[in-house]
Backbone bond lengths (Angstrom), bond angles and torsions (degrees), N, CA, C in turn:
res aa  C-N    CA-C-N  psi(-1)  N-CA   C-N-CA  omega(-1)  CA-C   N-CA-C  phi
1 M - - - 1.437 - - 1.528 111.55 -
2 E 1.344 116.28 -41.94 1.458 120.35 179.65 1.529 110.81 -64.22
3 A 1.315 116.15 -35.34 1.468 120.11 178.86 1.517 110.85 -65.02
4 V 1.324 117.61 -38.15 1.466 121.56 179.32 1.524 109.75 -67.15
5 I 1.321 116.83 -43.82 1.470 120.63 178.79 1.526 109.74 -62.66
6 F 1.320 115.88 -44.40 1.468 119.76 178.32 1.527 111.15 -59.43
7 L 1.321 116.82 -43.62 1.461 121.84 179.96 1.528 111.40 -64.11
8 V 1.318 117.80 -42.29 1.471 122.06 178.81 1.526 110.06 -64.34
9 V 1.318 116.98 -43.76 1.470 120.99 178.60 1.523 110.17 -63.87
10 L 1.304 116.82 -42.06 1.462 120.94 179.29 1.523 111.24 -63.24
11 I 1.317 117.58 -44.73 1.471 121.05 178.65 1.523 110.08 -63.66
12 G 1.323 117.31 -42.92 1.468 120.93 177.27 1.517 111.67 -60.86
13 F 1.312 116.20 -41.38 1.464 121.23 179.05 1.528 110.85 -63.47
14 V 1.319 117.17 -43.29 1.468 121.72 179.14 1.519 110.52 -64.45
15 I 1.341 116.94 -43.10 1.470 120.56 179.15 1.523 110.33 -64.27
16 M 1.320 116.60 -38.85 1.456 120.85 179.94 1.533 111.18 -66.78
17 L 1.298 117.57 -37.76 1.464 121.46 -176.81 1.521 113.89 -86.68
18 S 1.313 118.98 -15.41 1.462 120.27 -174.18 1.530 113.62 -58.19
19 P 1.346 121.31 -40.37 1.472 118.44 176.39 1.524 112.15 -61.71
20 R 1.330 116.20 -38.43 1.467 119.09 178.44 1.525 111.06 -66.28
21 L 1.311 116.51 -40.60 1.463 119.92 178.85 1.524 110.76 -63.28
22 I 1.330 116.54 -40.41 1.468 120.22 178.18 1.518 110.07 -64.16
23 D 1.344 117.51 -42.47 1.465 120.75 177.54 1.525 111.12 -62.46
24 M 1.325 116.53 -40.91 1.462 120.14 179.12 1.524 110.77 -64.06
25 M 1.322 117.22 -39.33 1.464 120.45 178.95 1.527 110.46 -66.80
26 K 1.333 117.44 -40.37 1.462 120.57 177.91 1.524 110.71 -64.36
27 T 1.329 117.01 -40.49 1.461 120.88 178.11 1.523 110.43 -63.34
28 A 1.315 117.13 -41.66 1.468 120.61 178.68 1.524 110.92 -64.52
29 Q 1.334 117.13 -40.70 1.464 120.04 177.79 1.521 110.51 -64.47
30 R 1.329 117.04 -40.41 1.471 120.94 177.87 1.528 110.32 -62.72
31 A 1.328 115.79 -41.63 1.465 120.08 179.96 1.518 111.08 -61.18
32 V 1.315 116.67 -43.46 1.469 120.12 179.47 1.517 110.33 -65.09
33 A 1.335 117.08 -44.21 1.465 120.73 -178.93 1.519 111.23 -64.88
34 E 1.323 116.77 -42.42 1.459 119.42 -177.27 1.520 112.35 -78.29
35 A 1.322 117.93 -24.76 1.463 119.77 176.80 1.513 110.43 -63.32
36 K 1.329 116.44 -27.96 1.458 119.94 178.01 1.521 111.50 -70.90
37 S 1.336 117.47 -22.42 1.458 120.51 -178.16 1.525 112.44 -100.76
38 V 1.311 117.87 9.55 1.456 121.75 179.27 1.524 109.20 -71.46
39 D 1.326 116.28 136.21 1.461 121.40 177.25 1.530 107.95 -85.86
40 F 1.324 116.18 97.26 1.458 120.76 -175.25 1.522 112.26 -71.44
41 T 1.321 117.15 -24.64 1.463 119.54 176.27 1.521 109.60 -65.29
42 A 1.322 116.83 -41.42 1.464 120.78 177.90 1.527 110.61 -65.98
43 L 1.325 117.25 -37.80 1.465 120.10 178.55 1.524 112.00 -65.23
44 A 1.317 117.09 -24.28 1.462 120.80 -179.50 1.521 112.24 -82.00
45 D 1.322 117.53 -6.22 1.459 122.13 -179.05 1.531 109.82 -55.03
46 A 1.326 116.43 132.78 1.467 121.19 -175.44 1.526 111.74 -62.13
47 E 1.319 116.91 -42.80 1.467 119.85 -179.74 1.527 110.79 -63.39
48 L 1.324 116.78 -42.44 1.464 121.10 178.74 1.523 110.30 -62.68
49 Q 1.328 117.30 -43.31 1.462 121.27 -179.71 1.529 111.61 -63.90
50 D 1.349 116.77 -31.48 1.463 119.90 178.27 1.528 111.85 -64.08
51 Y 1.317 117.15 -31.12 1.462 121.36 -178.96 1.531 112.98 -74.54
52 L 1.307 117.06 -25.42 1.467 120.70 -173.25 1.514 111.84 -83.82
53 P 1.313 119.73 149.23 1.459 129.47 -3.83 1.523 113.16 -92.31
54 D 1.343 118.29 -2.89 1.464 120.56 -171.39 1.527 114.50 -79.12
55 K 1.318 118.07 -36.74 1.469 121.67 -174.72 1.526 109.78 -108.39
56 K 1.323 115.36 71.75 1.464 120.32 -174.66 1.526 112.31 -66.71
57 M 1.327 117.86 -37.42 1.474 119.80 -179.45 1.525 110.51 -65.83
58 A 1.324 116.99 -42.01 1.461 120.07 177.74 1.526 110.02 -64.01
59 A 1.319 116.64 -39.15 1.466 120.49 177.56 1.521 110.39 -65.05
60 A 1.338 116.99 -39.81 1.465 120.65 178.73 1.527 110.61 -65.16
61 E 1.331 116.93 -40.03 1.468 120.08 177.59 1.529 110.69 -63.58
62 R 1.325 116.55 -40.64 1.468 120.15 178.42 1.532 110.41 -65.21
63 Y 1.322 117.33 -42.97 1.472 121.42 177.42 1.527 109.61 -61.19
64 H 1.326 116.38 -41.13 1.472 121.91 177.53 1.531 109.97 -60.18
65 Q 1.333 117.44 -44.32 1.473 121.54 178.75 1.524 111.28 -62.63
66 L 1.317 116.54 -41.10 1.463 120.52 -175.61 1.524 113.13 -74.24
67 T 1.329 117.05 -35.39 1.463 119.76 -172.08 1.516 114.52 -107.88
68 G 1.328 117.19 -23.83 1.458 119.82 -178.05 1.517 113.99 82.61
69 V 1.327 118.53 4.65 1.465 120.07 176.79 1.522 108.72 -74.38
70 G 1.312 116.33 163.70 1.458 120.45 178.73 1.518 111.49 -62.00
71 L 1.314 115.54 155.93 1.460 120.06 -177.27 1.532 111.68 -65.06
72 A 1.320 116.83 -35.87 1.470 119.74 177.99 1.530 110.43 -65.17
73 D 1.335 116.53 -42.10 1.464 119.74 177.73 1.524 110.94 -66.85
74 A 1.330 116.65 -38.78 1.462 120.36 178.52 1.525 110.31 -62.75
75 R 1.330 115.57 -42.14 1.466 118.87 178.81 1.527 110.29 -63.87
76 W 1.333 116.15 -40.02 1.459 120.15 179.04 1.528 110.72 -62.41
77 V 1.338 117.28 -42.13 1.469 121.14 179.08 1.527 110.26 -62.61
78 I 1.326 116.69 -43.23 1.467 120.25 179.87 1.529 110.12 -64.28
79 E 1.320 117.25 -43.48 1.472 120.55 177.33 1.529 110.45 -60.12
80 L 1.317 116.32 -43.36 1.462 121.41 178.60 1.526 110.35 -61.85
81 Y 1.329 116.31 -44.17 1.461 121.67 -178.16 1.527 111.22 -64.37
82 V 1.326 117.04 -41.95 1.468 120.70 179.84 1.530 110.62 -70.66
83 A 1.330 116.57 -37.80 1.465 120.67 -177.40 1.528 112.92 -74.08
84 H 1.319 116.63 -23.00 1.469 120.27 -176.55 1.527 110.19 -124.53
85 P 1.329 117.22 87.05 1.465 120.77 -178.62 1.523 113.42 -61.43
86 E 1.334 117.67 -20.47 1.463 119.49 179.68 1.523 111.52 -65.70
87 L 1.330 117.66 -14.40 1.461 120.00 176.78 1.528 111.21 -67.13
88 D 1.349 116.91 -21.33 1.464 119.86 175.85 1.520 110.92 -58.96
89 E 1.338 116.78 -38.73 1.465 120.15 178.54 1.523 110.48 -64.84
90 K 1.327 116.36 -41.46 1.460 119.80 178.55 1.527 109.55 -66.34
91 L 1.332 116.63 -38.67 1.460 120.94 177.70 1.518 110.32 -60.17
92 A 1.321 117.05 -47.97 1.461 120.71 179.87 1.522 111.10 -61.53
93 M 1.324 117.09 -43.01 1.459 120.82 179.69 1.525 110.76 -65.10
94 Q 1.333 117.32 -42.01 1.464 120.61 -179.76 1.528 110.66 -63.47
95 L 1.329 117.18 -44.15 1.462 120.47 179.06 1.524 111.06 -63.94
96 Y 1.344 116.86 -40.23 1.456 120.62 177.54 1.523 110.50 -62.35
97 L 1.335 116.84 -44.58 1.467 120.41 179.83 1.526 111.36 -65.22
98 D 1.325 117.39 -39.98 1.464 120.34 178.08 1.528 110.93 -62.76
99 E 1.323 115.84 -42.67 1.466 120.48 179.12 1.529 110.91 -65.00
100 A 1.321 116.57 -44.20 1.466 120.76 179.37 1.526 110.88 -64.43
101 R 1.326 117.04 -40.04 1.460 120.96 179.30 1.535 110.25 -64.16
102 A 1.332 116.62 -43.13 1.463 120.36 179.36 1.528 110.64 -63.82
103 E 1.322 116.34 -40.46 1.463 120.00 178.55 1.522 110.86 -65.95
104 F 1.317 116.26 -41.98 1.461 120.80 -179.86 1.527 110.94 -64.34
105 E 1.324 117.27 -44.37 1.460 120.75 -178.86 1.522 111.72 -69.05
106 G 1.330 117.34 -24.63 1.451 120.74 -179.39 1.516 113.82 -83.25
107 S 1.294 118.43 -3.38 1.459 121.83 -177.13 1.522 110.36 -117.92
108 D 1.327 114.52 143.39 1.465 119.19 -178.90 1.516 112.18 -81.09
109 K 1.314 115.88 -44.02 1.461 120.19 -172.79 1.519 110.23 -128.62
110 K 1.313 114.92 155.01 1.454 120.16 178.53 1.531 110.74 -61.33
111 G 1.308 117.05 -39.03 1.459 121.30 179.78 1.515 112.43 -62.95
112 D 1.331 116.84 -35.16 1.460 120.36 178.10 1.528 110.67 -63.52
113 R 1.333 116.34 -42.67 1.469 119.66 179.17 1.523 110.01 -62.67
114 R 1.330 116.31 -42.86 1.465 120.10 -179.06 1.525 110.29 -63.50
115 K 1.336 117.00 -44.53 1.466 119.99 179.29 1.520 111.21 -62.40
116 R 1.338 115.86 -40.46 1.455 119.72 -179.69 1.534 110.19 -64.23
117 K 1.327 116.86 -42.43 1.461 119.94 178.68 1.525 110.88 -65.85
118 M 1.325 116.87 -41.09 1.463 119.91 179.69 1.523 110.78 -65.90
119 S 1.335 117.06 -36.80 1.462 118.78 178.36 1.525 110.36 -68.09
120 R 1.334 117.42 -33.78 1.466 119.99 175.33 1.516 110.04 -63.79
121 L 1.333 116.27 -39.53 1.454 120.16 -179.87 1.526 110.72 -68.55
122 A 1.318 116.82 -31.75 1.457 120.78 -178.28 1.520 112.27 -79.41
123 D 1.313 118.04 -10.39 1.454 122.32 178.31 1.529 108.95 -54.85
124 E 1.315 116.90 139.04 1.461 120.99 -175.14 1.527 112.67 -55.19
125 N 1.309 116.70 -42.84 1.459 119.97 -175.95 1.519 113.04 -77.06
126 Q 1.311 118.43 -22.12 1.454 120.83 -173.19 1.531 112.34 -101.38
127 G 1.333 117.49 -48.60 1.456 120.97 -169.70 1.512 115.65 -83.41
128 E 1.309 117.83 -17.26 1.459 120.14 -176.76 1.525 111.31 -58.68
129 G 1.308 117.29 -40.35 1.460 120.11 -178.15 1.512 112.40 -61.72
130 V 1.326 117.61 -41.13 1.460 121.22 179.91 1.523 109.77 -66.84
131 R 1.322 116.92 -45.30 1.468 119.69 179.65 1.527 111.31 -63.97
132 D 1.334 116.57 -37.75 1.465 119.80 177.48 1.528 111.10 -63.79
133 L 1.321 116.15 -42.58 1.467 119.79 178.81 1.525 111.14 -63.20
134 I 1.330 116.64 -39.45 1.469 120.46 177.85 1.522 109.79 -64.63
135 A 1.329 116.42 -44.12 1.463 120.70 -179.89 1.530 111.38 -62.28
136 E 1.334 116.95 -33.03 1.458 121.20 179.23 1.528 112.30 -82.74
137 G 1.340 116.67 -3.72 1.460 120.51 179.17 1.522 113.97 81.60
138 R 1.310 117.88 12.51 1.467 122.34 179.98 1.528 108.81 -93.80
139 L 1.345 115.40 68.72 1.463 121.51 -172.78 1.527 112.97 -69.02
140 D 1.329 117.53 -36.73 1.471 119.48 179.57 1.527 110.85 -63.78
141 E 1.315 115.56 -43.77 1.461 119.76 179.06 1.529 110.72 -66.29
142 A 1.333 116.34 -39.98 1.465 120.76 177.67 1.525 110.58 -62.48
143 A 1.323 116.57 -40.01 1.470 120.50 178.80 1.522 110.76 -64.56
144 H 1.320 116.99 -39.25 1.466 120.56 179.03 1.536 110.66 -64.71
145 V 1.324 116.85 -45.67 1.470 121.00 178.46 1.524 110.08 -63.03
146 Y 1.313 116.45 -44.18 1.466 121.64 179.45 1.529 110.79 -60.40
147 A 1.332 116.87 -43.38 1.473 121.24 -179.41 1.518 110.78 -62.41
148 Q 1.320 117.17 -43.07 1.462 119.90 179.29 1.524 111.24 -66.94
149 F 1.312 116.67 -43.78 1.459 120.72 -176.33 1.518 112.08 -69.06
150 M 1.323 116.71 -42.34 1.460 120.78 -175.87 1.524 112.63 -88.01
151 G 1.314 117.50 -14.62 1.453 120.08 -179.55 1.520 113.28 73.86
152 V 1.331 116.13 34.66 1.466 120.60 179.41 1.525 108.72 -116.17
153 D 1.338 116.15 169.37 1.457 119.63 178.73 1.529 109.80 -76.76
154 E 1.329 115.47 166.77 1.467 121.46 -176.52 1.532 112.38 -62.01
155 Y 1.325 117.48 -37.27 1.464 121.10 -179.02 1.529 110.21 -62.32
156 T 1.333 116.49 -47.87 1.467 120.98 178.92 1.520 110.36 -63.31
157 A 1.330 116.13 -40.45 1.463 120.27 179.82 1.528 110.83 -63.54
158 R 1.330 117.22 -42.44 1.475 120.08 179.05 1.532 111.04 -61.66
159 A 1.337 116.20 -41.43 1.467 119.78 179.09 1.526 110.46 -63.19
160 A 1.319 117.12 -42.42 1.464 120.68 179.63 1.527 110.85 -65.61
161 I 1.320 117.22 -41.37 1.466 121.05 179.72 1.522 110.35 -65.72
162 E 1.331 117.32 -39.93 1.466 120.06 177.26 1.522 110.77 -62.95
163 N 1.338 117.21 -40.45 1.470 120.46 176.51 1.517 110.99 -63.53
164 M 1.328 116.79 -41.76 1.467 120.31 179.24 1.527 110.47 -66.31
165 A 1.329 116.74 -38.50 1.464 120.76 -179.40 1.525 111.01 -67.17
166 Q 1.333 117.18 -38.24 1.459 120.75 178.96 1.521 111.25 -71.26
167 G 1.325 116.88 -30.55 1.461 120.90 -178.34 1.512 113.23 -78.71
168 S 1.334 117.53 -17.32 1.473 118.20 -177.23 1.490 113.36 -97.71
């Protein structure tokens, strides 16, 4: 008898909660769809970042100014951004891709981009640290610095550092 009562209560509870569960699923689907339309460049704005996480309304107003979306939508984006810290990774990736795309479009040939990057590395203020690390035999550390500075993966950086080490 207790099992039947438990089952009836459980079914009633599920029926009572099902509209809420459906609403929650719709909200989650909306969040995923709208996260794709978030302007991550605007979210990276220094003034907007200063407002977060405590001054969400001020951040929403700044996002509204930068993007032109409605204030309610801007507030929703800010709430989404604060609630989901993993969006920071997407923000960083989007900014990196935008920067790489701009650099690629600004160059005529692949060789020109490589020469420009190498000349940046050879700059007195920038490249000395990498060459010093190579001279000291700290190749792993030099590869890490090179990867960050040049915006390449660790494997490519290690190959470049090995070439530089063999050439010196």
